C-alpha positions as CSV (number, residue, x, y, z in Angstrom):
1,X,0.0,-0.1,-0.3
2,X,1.3,3.3,-0.7
3,X,0.8,6.8,0.7
4,X,0.6,9.9,-1.3
5,X,0.8,13.3,-0.1
6,X,-0.6,16.1,-1.8
7,X,-0.7,19.9,-0.8
8,X,-3.0,21.7,-2.3
9,X,-3.4,25.6,-1.4
10,X,-6.5,26.6,1.3
11,X,-8.1,30.0,0.4
12,X,-9.7,32.9,2.8
13,X,-11.3,34.8,1.8
14,X,-10.8,38.1,4.2
15,X,-12.8,41.5,5.4
16,X,-13.5,44.8,3.0
17,X,-11.6,47.6,3.6
18,X,-13.3,51.1,2.5
19,X,-11.4,53.8,0.6
20,X,-12.1,57.2,-0.9
21,X,-10.1,59.3,-3.3
22,X,-11.2,62.4,-5.2
23,X,-12.0,62.6,-8.3
24,X,-9.0,64.7,-10.0
25,X,-6.4,62.1,-8.1
26,X,-3.7,61.9,-10.7
27,X,-2.1,59.1,-12.0
28,X,0.3,57.5,-9.1
29,X,-2.2,58.9,-5.9
30,X,-1.8,55.8,-3.8
31,X,-5.0,54.1,-2.9
32,X,-4.6,51.5,-0.6
33,X,-1.2,49.9,1.2
34,X,-1.4,46.3,2.0
35,X,1.5,44.9,4.4
36,X,5.2,44.3,2.9
37,X,6.8,41.0,3.3
38,X,3.6,39.0,0.9
39,X,3.1,38.7,-2.6
40,X,-0.3,40.6,-3.7
41,X,-1.9,40.1,-7.0
42,X,-4.7,42.6,-8.1
43,X,-7.2,41.0,-10.0
44,X,-9.5,41.8,-13.2
45,X,-12.2,43.5,-13.2
46,X,-14.4,45.9,-15.3
47,X,-12.2,49.0,-13.4
48,X,-8.7,46.8,-13.6
49,X,-7.6,49.6,-16.5
50,X,-7.6,52.6,-14.0
51,X,-5.5,50.6,-10.8
52,X,-2.7,48.4,-10.7
53,X,-0.7,47.1,-7.7
54,X,3.3,47.1,-6.8
55,X,4.9,44.4,-5.3
56,X,5.4,46.4,-2.1
57,X,1.6,45.2,-1.5
58,X,0.4,48.9,-2.7
59,X,-2.6,50.2,-5.3
60,X,-2.3,53.5,-7.0
61,X,-4.2,55.0,-9.4
62,X,-3.2,54.6,-13.5
63,X,-5.3,57.0,-15.3
64,X,-7.9,59.5,-14.9
65,X,-11.0,57.9,-12.6
66,X,-13.2,61.2,-12.5
67,X,-15.5,58.7,-14.7
68,X,-16.2,56.7,-11.6
69,X,-17.8,59.4,-9.5
70,X,-20.1,58.4,-7.7
71,X,-19.6,54.2,-9.3
72,X,-19.4,52.2,-6.4
73,X,-15.9,50.0,-7.2
74,X,-15.6,46.6,-6.1
75,X,-11.7,45.8,-6.7
76,X,-9.9,42.3,-5.7
77,X,-6.8,41.5,-4.4
78,X,-5.0,38.5,-3.9
79,X,-2.7,37.2,-1.5
80,X,-0.1,34.3,-1.8
81,X,1.6,33.2,1.1
82,X,2.9,30.0,0.2
83,X,0.6,27.1,1.8
84,X,-2.6,30.1,2.0
85,X,-3.8,32.3,-0.6
86,X,-6.3,35.0,0.9
87,X,-8.6,37.3,-0.9
88,X,-8.9,41.3,0.2
89,X,-12.4,42.9,-1.1
90,X,-11.3,46.4,-1.5
91,X,-14.4,49.0,-2.4
92,X,-13.8,52.5,-3.9
93,X,-16.1,55.7,-3.6
94,X,-14.4,58.0,-5.8
95,X,-16.3,61.4,-4.6
96,X,-16.1,65.1,-6.1
97,X,-13.7,66.6,-4.2
98,X,-15.6,70.1,-3.8
99,X,-18.4,67.3,-2.6
100,X,-15.8,66.2,0.5
101,X,-16.1,66.7,3.6
102,X,-14.1,69.1,5.4
103,X,-13.6,71.0,8.8
104,X,-13.3,75.0,8.5
105,X,-10.0,74.8,10.4
106,X,-6.6,76.8,9.2
107,X,-4.8,73.2,10.6
108,X,-5.6,69.1,11.0
109,X,-5.1,70.2,14.5
110,X,-6.9,72.9,17.1
111,X,-6.1,73.8,20.7
112,X,-8.6,74.0,23.7
113,X,-8.3,75.2,27.3
114,X,-10.7,74.1,30.3
115,X,-9.6,75.1,33.8
116,X,-9.7,71.3,36.0
117,X,-12.8,70.6,38.9
118,X,-15.2,72.3,36.0
119,X,-18.7,71.2,36.7
120,X,-19.5,68.6,34.1
121,X,-21.2,70.7,31.0
122,X,-18.7,73.3,30.8
123,X,-17.4,74.2,27.3
124,X,-13.7,73.5,26.2
125,X,-12.4,77.3,25.8
126,X,-10.5,78.4,23.2
127,X,-12.5,76.3,20.3
128,X,-14.5,77.7,17.7
129,X,-17.8,75.7,16.5
130,X,-16.5,72.3,15.2
131,X,-18.0,72.2,11.8
132,X,-17.4,70.4,8.3
133,X,-18.7,71.5,5.8
134,X,-19.0,70.1,1.6
135,X,-19.9,72.1,-1.0
136,X,-22.5,70.2,-3.0
137,X,-24.6,68.4,-1.1
138,X,-26.1,69.4,2.5
139,X,-26.6,66.0,3.8
140,X,-27.2,65.6,7.7
141,X,-23.2,64.9,9.0
142,X,-22.8,63.2,12.0
143,X,-20.0,64.0,14.2
144,X,-18.3,61.3,16.9
145,X,-15.4,61.1,19.1
146,X,-13.0,58.6,17.7
147,X,-10.3,58.7,19.8
148,X,-8.2,60.4,23.0
149,X,-11.6,60.5,25.0
150,X,-9.6,59.0,27.9
151,X,-12.2,57.9,30.6
152,X,-15.2,59.2,28.5
153,X,-14.4,62.5,29.7
154,X,-15.8,64.9,26.6
155,X,-19.1,65.0,24.7
156,X,-20.5,66.7,21.6
157,X,-23.1,69.8,21.8
158,X,-24.8,70.6,19.1
159,X,-24.9,74.0,18.6
160,X,-28.3,74.5,17.2
161,X,-30.6,72.4,20.2
162,X,-27.4,72.6,22.2
163,X,-27.8,68.6,22.6
164,X,-25.0,66.7,24.4
165,X,-24.3,62.9,23.7
166,X,-21.3,61.1,22.0
167,X,-22.3,61.0,18.9
168,X,-24.6,64.4,17.3
169,X,-26.0,64.3,13.8
170,X,-26.9,67.8,12.4
171,X,-29.1,69.1,9.8
172,X,-28.3,72.2,8.8
173,X,-25.1,73.3,6.7
174,X,-24.5,76.1,9.6
175,X,-24.5,74.1,11.8
176,X,-21.8,72.2,14.2
177,X,-20.9,70.6,17.8
178,X,-18.4,72.7,19.8
179,X,-16.8,69.9,23.4
180,X,-17.7,69.8,26.9
181,X,-16.9,68.1,29.6
182,X,-18.9,64.9,30.7
183,X,-17.3,64.9,34.5
184,X,-15.2,67.0,36.7
185,X,-11.6,66.8,35.5
186,X,-8.3,66.6,37.1
187,X,-5.1,67.8,36.1
188,X,-3.2,65.9,38.0
189,X,-4.8,62.8,36.8
190,X,-4.9,63.7,33.4
191,X,-3.4,66.9,32.7
192,X,-3.6,66.9,28.7
193,X,-6.3,65.5,26.1
194,X,-5.8,64.4,22.0
195,X,-9.7,64.1,21.1
196,X,-9.6,62.6,17.3
197,X,-13.2,64.4,15.7
198,X,-15.5,62.7,12.6
199,X,-17.8,64.1,10.4
200,X,-19.6,61.6,8.3
201,X,-22.5,61.4,5.9
202,X,-25.4,58.9,6.2
203,X,-23.6,56.4,4.4
204,X,-20.3,56.6,6.8
205,X,-18.5,57.2,3.0
206,X,-17.9,60.7,3.0
207,X,-15.8,61.6,6.4
208,X,-13.7,64.0,7.7
209,X,-11.5,64.0,11.1
210,X,-9.6,67.1,13.5
211,X,-7.5,66.5,16.4
212,X,-7.8,68.7,18.8
213,X,-6.0,69.1,21.6
214,X,-7.4,69.7,24.9
215,X,-5.2,71.2,28.2
216,X,-6.3,71.0,31.8
217,X,-5.8,74.1,33.4
218,X,-4.3,74.0,37.1
219,X,-6.5,75.7,40.3
220,X,-4.7,75.0,43.2
221,X,-6.4,72.3,45.0
222,X,-3.9,71.0,46.5
223,X,-2.2,72.1,49.9
224,X,1.8,71.5,50.6
225,X,2.4,68.3,52.6
226,X,4.8,67.2,54.7
227,X,6.8,63.8,54.0
228,X,6.8,63.1,58.5
229,X,4.6,63.5,60.9
230,X,6.9,64.0,63.2
231,X,11.1,65.0,62.6
232,X,13.0,64.2,65.9
233,X,17.0,66.4,65.9
234,X,19.7,65.9,68.3
235,X,22.5,68.1,68.6
236,X,25.5,67.6,70.9
237,X,24.3,64.0,72.3
238,X,27.0,62.0,71.0
239,X,25.6,58.2,73.1
240,X,23.0,58.6,69.9
241,X,23.6,57.7,66.2
242,X,21.2,58.7,63.0
243,X,20.9,60.9,60.2
244,X,19.4,63.7,62.7
245,X,22.4,63.7,64.9
246,X,24.7,66.6,65.5
247,X,27.8,65.8,67.5
248,X,29.8,68.5,66.1
249,X,28.7,72.4,65.1
250,X,28.7,75.9,64.9
251,X,26.1,78.5,65.4
252,X,23.9,78.7,62.7
253,X,24.9,76.0,60.7
254,X,22.1,73.5,59.8
255,X,21.1,70.3,62.4
256,X,18.6,69.3,59.1
257,X,15.4,70.0,57.1
258,X,12.0,69.8,57.3
259,X,9.9,68.6,53.4
260,X,6.6,69.4,52.1
261,X,5.2,69.0,48.9
262,X,2.8,70.4,46.7
263,X,0.3,68.0,44.3
264,X,0.2,71.4,41.8
265,X,4.0,71.6,41.5
266,X,3.7,74.6,43.6
267,X,7.0,76.2,45.4
268,X,6.5,75.8,48.9
269,X,8.0,77.9,52.2
270,X,8.2,77.5,55.6
271,X,7.6,79.0,59.0
272,X,7.9,78.0,62.2
273,X,4.5,78.3,64.0
274,X,6.1,78.0,67.7
275,X,9.2,81.2,67.6
276,X,12.2,79.6,69.9
277,X,15.3,81.7,70.6
278,X,17.6,78.4,69.7
279,X,16.4,77.7,65.6
280,X,15.4,79.8,63.2
281,X,13.7,78.2,59.2
282,X,14.7,78.8,55.9
283,X,11.8,79.6,54.3
284,X,12.6,78.7,51.0
285,X,14.4,75.2,51.9
286,X,12.9,74.5,55.2
287,X,16.0,74.3,57.0
288,X,16.3,74.4,60.3
289,X,19.8,76.6,61.9
290,X,20.7,76.2,65.2
291,X,20.6,80.4,66.0
292,X,22.1,80.0,70.1
293,X,23.4,77.1,71.9
294,X,22.0,76.6,75.0
295,X,23.8,76.5,78.5
296,X,22.0,73.5,79.5
297,X,20.2,70.8,78.3
298,X,17.3,71.6,76.3
299,X,14.0,69.7,75.3
300,X,11.8,71.8,72.7
301,X,8.8,71.0,71.0
302,X,7.7,72.6,67.8
303,X,5.4,73.0,64.8
304,X,6.5,74.2,61.4
305,X,3.7,75.2,58.4
306,X,3.8,74.9,54.9
307,X,2.3,76.8,52.7
308,X,2.8,77.0,48.7
309,X,3.9,80.1,47.0
310,X,0.3,80.8,44.8
311,X,-1.8,83.2,45.0
312,X,-4.2,82.4,47.0
313,X,-1.5,80.6,49.4
314,X,-2.9,76.7,50.6
315,X,-1.3,76.1,54.1
316,X,-1.0,72.5,54.8
317,X,-4.1,71.1,56.6
318,X,-1.6,68.8,59.3
319,X,1.7,71.1,60.2
320,X,4.3,69.0,61.1
321,X,6.1,68.0,65.0
322,X,9.8,68.9,65.2
323,X,10.6,67.3,68.4
324,X,14.0,69.2,69.2
325,X,17.0,68.3,71.9
326,X,20.3,69.6,72.9
327,X,22.4,68.5,75.3
328,X,25.6,70.6,76.0
329,X,29.0,68.7,76.5
330,X,30.1,67.9,79.5
331,X,33.3,69.5,81.6
332,X,35.2,67.7,83.9
333,X,35.1,69.2,87.6
334,X,39.0,71.0,87.1
335,X,38.1,72.4,83.7
336,X,34.5,73.6,85.3
337,X,37.0,75.2,88.2
338,X,39.8,76.7,86.4
339,X,36.7,78.4,84.1
340,X,35.5,79.7,87.1
341,X,38.7,80.9,88.7
342,X,40.0,82.8,85.6
343,X,36.0,84.5,85.6
344,X,37.1,85.7,88.8
345,X,40.4,86.8,88.2
346,X,38.9,88.8,85.1
347,X,35.9,90.2,87.3
348,X,38.4,91.4,89.6
349,X,40.8,93.3,86.8
350,X,37.4,94.7,85.2
351,X,34.7,96.3,86.0
352,X,31.3,95.0,85.2
353,X,30.6,94.1,81.9
354,X,28.1,91.9,80.5
355,X,27.4,90.6,76.7
356,X,24.8,88.2,76.5
357,X,23.6,87.2,72.4
358,X,19.4,86.3,71.5
359,X,17.8,85.7,68.4
360,X,14.5,87.6,67.5
361,X,11.5,85.7,65.9
362,X,11.7,86.0,62.5
363,X,10.1,88.2,60.8
364,X,7.7,87.2,57.0
365,X,6.8,90.6,56.0
366,X,4.6,90.6,52.2
367,X,5.1,93.0,49.8
368,X,4.8,93.9,46.2
369,X,7.5,95.3,43.3
370,X,6.0,98.1,42.8
371,X,6.7,98.7,46.9
372,X,10.9,98.6,45.8
373,X,10.0,101.7,43.3
374,X,11.9,104.7,44.9
375,X,15.6,103.9,46.1
376,X,16.0,105.2,49.6
377,X,11.9,104.6,50.6
378,X,11.3,103.7,54.0
379,X,9.9,100.5,53.7
380,X,9.3,99.4,56.8
381,X,10.4,100.3,60.5
382,X,12.5,97.6,62.8
383,X,10.8,97.6,66.4
384,X,13.0,99.0,69.0
385,X,12.2,96.8,71.9
386,X,14.6,100.2,74.5
387,X,15.2,103.3,73.2
388,X,19.4,102.6,73.2
389,X,19.0,99.6,70.4
390,X,20.5,100.7,67.9
391,X,20.3,98.7,64.3
392,X,22.9,97.6,61.5
393,X,22.8,95.0,58.5
394,X,24.8,92.3,58.7
395,X,26.4,91.8,55.2
396,X,25.8,93.5,52.7
397,X,22.2,93.3,50.5
398,X,21.9,94.3,46.8
399,X,18.4,95.0,47.2
400,X,17.7,97.1,51.6
401,X,20.4,99.2,53.4
402,X,19.2,99.5,57.9
403,X,19.8,102.6,59.7
404,X,20.9,102.8,63.2
405,X,17.5,103.6,63.7
406,X,15.7,100.6,62.6
407,X,15.0,102.3,59.3
408,X,14.8,99.8,56.5
409,X,15.3,101.1,52.7
410,X,15.9,100.8,49.5
411,X,19.1,100.6,48.5
412,X,18.0,99.5,44.5
413,X,15.3,99.1,43.3
414,X,13.8,95.7,42.9
415,X,13.2,93.9,39.8
416,X,11.2,90.5,40.6
417,X,12.8,88.6,38.1
418,X,16.0,89.2,39.3
419,X,15.0,87.4,42.8
420,X,14.7,83.9,41.9
421,X,12.2,81.0,41.9
422,X,11.1,82.1,45.9
423,X,10.7,85.6,45.2
424,X,12.2,87.1,48.8
425,X,15.1,89.0,50.2
426,X,16.5,87.6,53.2
427,X,19.0,89.4,55.1
428,X,20.5,89.1,59.4
429,X,19.8,92.6,61.2
430,X,22.2,93.0,64.8
431,X,20.7,94.9,67.1
432,X,23.2,96.5,69.9
433,X,21.9,97.7,73.1
434,X,23.9,100.9,74.6
435,X,23.1,100.3,78.3
436,X,25.0,102.2,80.9
437,X,25.9,98.7,82.5
438,X,27.3,97.5,79.4
439,X,26.6,96.5,75.6
440,X,24.0,93.7,74.3
441,X,24.0,92.8,70.9
442,X,21.2,90.5,69.5
443,X,20.8,89.0,65.9
444,X,17.1,89.3,63.9
445,X,16.8,87.9,60.9
446,X,14.2,89.3,58.3
447,X,12.3,87.5,55.5
448,X,10.5,89.7,52.5
449,X,7.7,87.5,50.6
450,X,6.8,88.8,47.0
């Protein structure tokens, strides 16, 4: 008994493709391109003389197609893949170019804007009425969103009836559609949409598309949030270890920082809601600076607030708690006795003279750029605790100067763009109290926020 193995080609019929071409398409006009790498052949039909198929899978025109206007054309393409053969039906519609739908726009893409948190039904701003027109017919036109509508965030609204729905059909040649929100939008979730809007005739043959880019505008709807609820900082205690333990320090050095972030992407500023002479906070960075060394062990519980640099501003709903511990170095009894002896000797050879230093709470004062228009203008007055106090700016500052009587004046006309991203002027002031019994020096830091 013999067995014979015969190979028979398998014929498979695939789906139908639809294409539209204008009546004035020139010879060489590309109608359709099939996947490359396979063998295709255009089968003979009553319209074969108008078209040809290239080796790369492209079908193109080879003669004037205007005689085919408004006539249904079926082309059959044979795909030969060796053991299998497929047929593809291509339906062509040749339309008079003047009757083909097109959107009234200077480009294939238009830009609109809508504010986040706007109620559903809000019209997207910056867009004209979307209208597709043809020159020869006034058939009803159906508008649809066929792409980019993430989460079904948008719908269409008839410019005539005001009906809102995913697909809108209008019969008036002067009518069109607006794009409206279908829900409340959150910019932090999706900040940009690219919608594809299609206009189609009743048969679904004559079509036009346009892309609409919609930017969701930011609203200050998020407050800064601290990365931690509680921060612990230890200075001087060498028996402990950790990232927030400082064993060596100097005055005005940073012992650590607090940090808050804003979901809107806004800059964040910080302030101590619990004033203290031992620590100051840098508003722009959240760094905590040791402003005075305690003479004995200190444990403090402080509160820090954060707010965004936006108008109007939002403050953190939950402030951060800062636990601060300072443990001064321990001296031996011999060293302590020697220090006391030297102090007594100095007191015998000199009159009583006591010098103390303290840090007054940081001031935060808000100004506008126009407040600094005039050089020499007194923008605010430092407060004296006694009549004998005099003031002096500690370091040169390009924007302000301080008179001995405490008047803070404009040194150079303020320029908002040159102030940096935080838009602040920071400076230290030394306050001298020349009483009869001696001299008392203070340091105070003032922060101007624009």
